[in-house]
C-alpha angles and dihedrals in degrees: 000000000000118000114225113215124191129211087246089066091056091046090053091053092050093044091050090050091048091050092049091052090047091053092047091052090048091051089056093067098048096086089053090049088054091049092048091052087061097048094111112168094342119123123242089255092054089049090053091045094050093046101034097123093045089052090046091051089049094051095046093045092047090051092049093050091045091052091048090051094049090053092046090049093051092048095048091047087072098039111105100166135021141194137194092280092058091049093051094044088050089054089050088053090048093053088056089052097048093049092058096080091048092047092048090051093048092048093047091049090050090050096052100034113111113019113025105254123203132160091263092052097039092113090056093045094047089060090060109095094233092051100055113118 
């Protein structure tokens, strides 16, 4: 028996993917929001210095997710029909997207655990065995 698919079904798949990407990008900023809430009397420069690696992880992760989305968008611009394989491959793609905020947070925490590393103390931190690049 043939399965009849409507354009609405494809739209739902694309919209769900877009929403998932939007949520993942939003989750990237939350650690910085927490850090900013504890800024106290520190200047903006001190905030940047203290949170340099977290900001770096945010920017790189944002760029990766944005690039993934652009490719996904261009692929789905030409898709006119879909099947179960496309749906499941899309979910596989989405799991890669939603793990990026978690991975960025884990990598940032690993980078700054131990001695407190900032841009101004990077020479000191790079001498620590766990900080060598």
